[in-house]
N, C-alpha and C positions, 0 to 999 in steps of 0.2 A: 485236646486243646492245642492250638498252634503256638502257645507260649505268649509271654508278655511283649507288648510293643516296645520300641526304643523309648527310653525316658524322655520326657519333655525338656526342652531347654528354656532358660529364662530369657526375658527380653533383653535388648541391648543394655549394657551397663553391668552385666555379669553378676548375678546373685544378689541383686538389690544393693550393691555398693554405691554410695554416693560419691560424686567427685569432690576433691578437696583442693584448696589453694596450695600450689607446690611449696609455698613458703611455710605452710602450717605443718608442724611435726605430725607424722602419721603413726598410728599404732600398727604393729606388724599385722599384715593381712593374713587371716586364717585361710589356708587353702580350702577351696570348695571341692565337692565331689567332681569326678571327671566331667570336663566340658561344662562346668557350672550347671549340671542337670538338676531338675526337680522331679523326684519320683512321685508317683501317686501315693505310695505308702512306704514309710520307713519304719521297720520293726526293730525295736531294741530288745534283744533276747531271743535265743533260738531253741527254747524248750517247747513243750507240747503246745502251749498257747501261741508262742511266737511263730513257730514254723507252720502251724495250721493256718494262721492268719496270712502268712506270706504265700503259701501254696494256693490257698483258695482265692486270694486276691489276684494272683497270676493267672489262675484258671479263668477268672472273670475279665481278663484282658487288661489288668492294671499293671503298671510298672512298679517293681518292688525291690527294695534294698533291705537285706536282713543282716543285722549286726549281732555277733555272738563272740563273747570273750574266751570261751573255752570250746567244748565240743558241741556240735549240733545235736539236739535231742535233749539237752539239759539234764537236770537232776533225775527225772524219771528214767531215762534210758541208761545213764551212766552211773548214778549213785543212789537210785531209789527203786521205783516200781520193778523194773526188769531184773536187775541183779538180785533183789530180795526174793522175788518170786522164783527165780532159778534156784536159790538156796532152799526155799520152801519145797520145791519139787525134789531136790536132792534129799531133803529130810523125809519126804514121803516115801521115797525109794528105800531109805534106810529103815523106816518103820515097816515097810512091806517085807524086807528081808528078815527083820527082827521077829515079826509075827507070822512068817510064812507057814510055820507048822500048823497053825490053826486053819489053814486053807488046804492042808494036805500036801504042801510043797516042801521038800527038803532043801533048806537053804541056811546059810549061816552069815551073820553080819560080823566080819572080821575087824571092822574098824572104819574110820572116816579118813580118807586121804584128802586133806585140804588142798594140796597142790592140784589133784585131779578135779575136785569140786570147783576150784577157782578157774581152771582151764575150761571146764564146761560152761561156767557162768560167763566168763569173758568172751568165749566164742560166740555166745548168743548175742551179747552186747555188740561185738564187732560186726557181725553180719547185719544187724539192724542199723547200725551206724553207717555202714557202707551203702545200705539201701536209701537212707535219708540223704546222703551226699549225692547219690545219683538223682534223687528227686529234685534237688536244688537245680541241677543242670537241666533236667527235663522240663522244669517249669520256667527256666530262664530267669531265675531270681539272682540278683546281684548279691553275692555273699561277701561280707566284710568280716574278717577275723580280727578281733581286738576288743579292748574294753571301751565301750561307748558311754557317753555322757550327754544328757539333754542340755544343750547350751542355749536353746531358744525354742519357742513353741513349735517351730517347724524344722529344727536342725538337731542332729545327733553328731557329736564329734568323736572321732576315733583316731588316736595318734596324730592329732593336729590337723586332720582333714575332716571337713564338715560334709555330712550327707543330708540333703534337704528333702523334705517331703510335704506334699499337700496335706497329708494326714500322717500322724505318728502314732504307733502302737507301742505302749510300754508293756513289756512282758519279761521282767527281770527275775521272776521266780522267788525262791525262798532259801533259807539256810537253817541248819539244825540249831535250835535255841539251847541255852543253858539256863540255870537259875542264878540270881544275883550272888556273886561271891564264889560261884562254883566254876573253877577253871578246868578247861579241857586239856588233857595232856597225860602222857605216861599211861597208866592203867585206867584212866578215866577217858572214855572214848564216846564218840557219837556214831550214828549209823554209817556215816561215810567211812570211818575206820573199820567198823564191824564187818562190812561186806568184803573187806580186804584182808581179814585175819588169815595168817598162814598156819595157824594151829587151832586146835580145839581146847579151850580152857576147861579145867576141871570144875570150877565154880564161877558163876556170874551173877551179878546183881543188875537188874534192869530198873532204872529210875524212870517211872512213867508207865501206866497201864493202859495207854491208848492203843491205837492201831499198830503203830510202829513197835512199841514195846512188846505187845502181845505176839506179834509176828516173829520177832527175834527170839523171844522166850520159847516159842513153839519150835523154831529151827534148832536152837541150842539143845533143848531137851531131847529132840530126836537124834541129835549128834552125841548124846550121852552126857551132857553137861548138867550139873546140879544148879538149877536156876531159881532165883527168887525175884519177884516183882514187888516194887515199892510204889504205891499210888496214894496220893493225898486225898483224892475223892473217895466217896463211900463204896464205889464198885469199879470193876474193870470195864473198859470200853463204855465209859459213862455217857457218851453221846448217843448210844444205841438204846433200843427198847429195854426196859428193866428185865424182861423175861430172857432176852438174849444174853445180858450180862450174867444172870444167874446160871444159865445153861453153860456158858463158857467157863465160869468159875467151877462148876461141878466137874466139867471135863478136865480142867487143869488140875484139880485135886486128884482125880483118878490117875492122871499122868504123872502125879507127884511134882508138879510145878508149884512152888511155894509163892505166896503173895501176901502182902500186908496192905490193907486198904484203910482209908479214913485217918491216917496219921501222916503228918508232914515230915519231910526229910530235914534233918538238922545239919549234917555235915559229913565229910568223908576225908580220911587221910590215907596215904599210900606209902608203902615201903617195899623192900625187896621181897617180902612174903606175900604181898597182895594189897587189896583195898580193905578199908575198915569203915563201915557205914553206920551212922547213928541217926535214929529218928527222934522226934521231939518227945515221944513217950518213954524214951530211955532204951528201947530195943536197939540191939547192935547186930550187924551181919558182917561176915568176912567172906571174901571171894578173891579170885585171881584178877578180875577186872570189873568195872562198872560201866554199863551202857547208859548214857544220858539220852532219854527219849521223851522229852517234856514238850514236844511240839516244834513247829517250824515258824520262823519269823520272816517277814517280807524283806526281800533284798532291794531296798530303796535308798539306803543311806549313802550320801556323797555322790549321787548321780544327777544332781541338778534339778530334781523335780520341783521342789518348792521355789527355787529361784525362777523357774519358768511359769510359776503360777498354779502348779498342781497342789491340791489340798491333801495333806497326809494326816492320818489319825493313828497314833502309836506305830507309825511306819507304814501303815496300809494306805493305798491310794483310794480316795473316795470318788465313786462314780455314780451316775444315775443308772436306771435300769437298762439303758442302751449302752452302758459301759463308757460313756463320755465323761471326761474329767471336768468339763466346764471350761477348758482352755481351748481357744480357737487358734488356728494357724493363720498367717497372713494371706494364705491362698484360699481361704474360705472353707478349709477343712477343720478337723478336730484332733485333739490329743485323746486317745483312748487308752484303757488299761485292761489287761486280761490276766487270768491265772491266779497264782498264789498271792500276788500283791494286792488283789481285790478282796475285801472282807468276805468271808463265807467259807464254804468247803474248800479245803486244800487238796484237790484231787486232780491227777493229770487229765482225766477225761473231761472234767469241768473246764480246765484251761483250753483243751483241744476244742470243745464245743464253743467256748467264748471266742476263740480265735476265728473260727469259721463265721460266727455271728458278726463279728466286727468287719470282716472282709466283705460280707454281703451287705452290711449296713453302709459301708463306704461306697459300694457299687450301686446303692440306691434300691436294693431289693426289699427293704423293709421286713427283715426276718423277725420271727417271734423271739422275745427275750429268753435267755436261759434262766430257768428258775431252779434254785438250789434244792428245794424240797422234792423236785421231780427227777433228781439225779441219783442213779444207783450207787450204793456204798457197799464195799466188801472188805472184810478183815480176813486175810488169807492164812489164818492160823489153822491148827487142827484141834477142834473142828472150825469150819469157816462160819462167818456171820455175813449174811447178805440182806440188804434192806433197801427200800425205796419208799418215798412218801412220808406220812406222819407216823410217829410212834403212838402207842395207845394214849399216853399221857398228853401228848400234843393234840391229839384228836379230841380228847375229852375237854381240854381247855378251850378248843375252838368251837366244838359243837355241843358242849354240855355233857354232864355225867350220863343223862338218859338219852343223849342223841347219838350214841355210838354202840355198835355191836362188835364183839370180838370172838374169833374162833381160832383155836389152836389144834392143828392136826399133827399127831405124833408120827414120826418116821418109822415107828415100829410097824405100821400098817403098809409101808411102802416096800415092795419086793426088792427093787434094786438097791435101796439103802441097806436092807438086810444082807444082800449079796456082798456089798462093800464092807459090811461090818461097822456101819456108822449109826450113831444115835442123834436125835435132835427133833426138830419140829418145823412146821410152817405155820406162821401166825398171820391172820388177816384182820385188818381193822376196817370196819365199814361204817359209813355214816348211816344212821338208822333209816331203813327203807330206801337207802340210796346207794351210791357207788362205793367201791373199795377205795379207801383213801390211804391205806398203809399196808406194808408187807414187810415181814422179817422172817428169815429162815436161819436155822442153825444146823450144821451137819457137814461132813466131808463133802467137798465139791458142790455145795449148794450155791456158791457164787455163780456157777454156770446157769442157774435158774432165774437169776435176777433180770435177764433179758425180757422174758415174757411178763414178769412182774411189773417192769417199768411200763410196758405197753398197757397193762391192766390199769395201773394207777394213773398214767398220763392221759389215757383215753376215757377215764372215768367209767370203767366197765362195771356192770352190775354182776353180782355172783351168779345169777341165773344165766347170764350171757356166756360167762366163762365155763360154767358147768355144762353148757350145751356143746362145747368143743371136745373133740376126741383127742385124748392125750395118749401117746404111744406107751405100750406096756412091753416089758418092764423097764421103766426109766424113772429117774428121780423127778423128772419133769411131771410125771404122773401125780406126784404129791400136790402140785398146785391144782390140778383138776379135782383131786379128791377133797382138798380143802374147800374149794368153791362149791362142790357138790354138797358138802356138809353145811356150808353157810346158806346154801339155797334150800335147805330142808331135806336133803337126800343123802344122809350120812351112811354110805354103803359099807365102808370099812372102819368107821369110827362111831362113837356114841354121840348123839347131839346133846 
């Protein structure tokens, strides 16, 4: 692409300012963006949803202003997805060394050098960050560094300067939540502090058994930490299929990761010796620190959204299926919202897809809406959980108890999984005599298989159609082919 054109200028009168009688006291005039320009799109927030909206809009020939208060790339790149997955890979390397003898390799795990781990992690983040900065220039996006606030339906203000847009995209992301009365500080930390630890604690409590909590518990156990997860819901990763939760819990027990489910957290105290956690049933746990991983809240407070007419519900921005907030700008455009501030899955790739959608919507391309159920989900623990579409329970609620067929293929029949030394399964949920509507897999590296699974579910493939495809041998991807063969009535390596 040749980059974005020069921003449009407003008509004479400059930014819609009305003339006043010189004798009338005037309010201080808020400076407008350079030359009183009006961009086609002003994006507030430079995370996955914000920068994808900005880059795609620029590719489509629109003029774009992108406002970000911290680093381009947002939580995912700097404090979330990328650094945590780097830690998880370092943990995998540690486990490989620890269990090398089982593969006939003489190796010894002498310990974890957190300075070296952090150097490796930060190097990855730095390279990706530089790449994004280069893309801003390549797309000719106007980048504004500073904390922005929506001060009108068509204007974002940063340090006293207003940047006006025919359309505005809100993409301010999320923050680590805590529980009422639970203060973060000292030995009570969130994931933002956990990714920057300069030492390996001996003992850790993880408050929250969702994706973030299970991933950090997995990392720390691989690093040699005595870990216990506390989860108020009846099972770990409760949003996933029940079979996946049970498999993860079995694997965690085998790895000696402790967990307490179905009991609510009561309180925590801390002193020089560590943290002391109490549950409502009277159980107590002691550790060096406690990670609070109880979910993420939308970053919308104090940003002027409600004053501009945007509807919030518990802090989330309410939109229609085309991600419009219902607020129109004076230039005939709309205020949109993308990413973690929109109710639904809080995933970087969801925000990324929504950003592209909004840019194409603004450009008049009428793209298909992003549907949460069709978005792949991965928990990058050991073992991994990968899923897309409906869980078995959701499918039965939608299609009836007798309207669903389920098949579970054990990875014990998959050659590559045996080579890797991992256990787990592929589970398919099918509408009776119809397409596959849900997929879940448990096992090391099974997150890499969710790509084909999302095509199967999104394109409403029948088991017979997937069974007819030839899957490479020996790969873990072959397990998808075998599962569909079995569901199609040809269970070559499993019993029907």
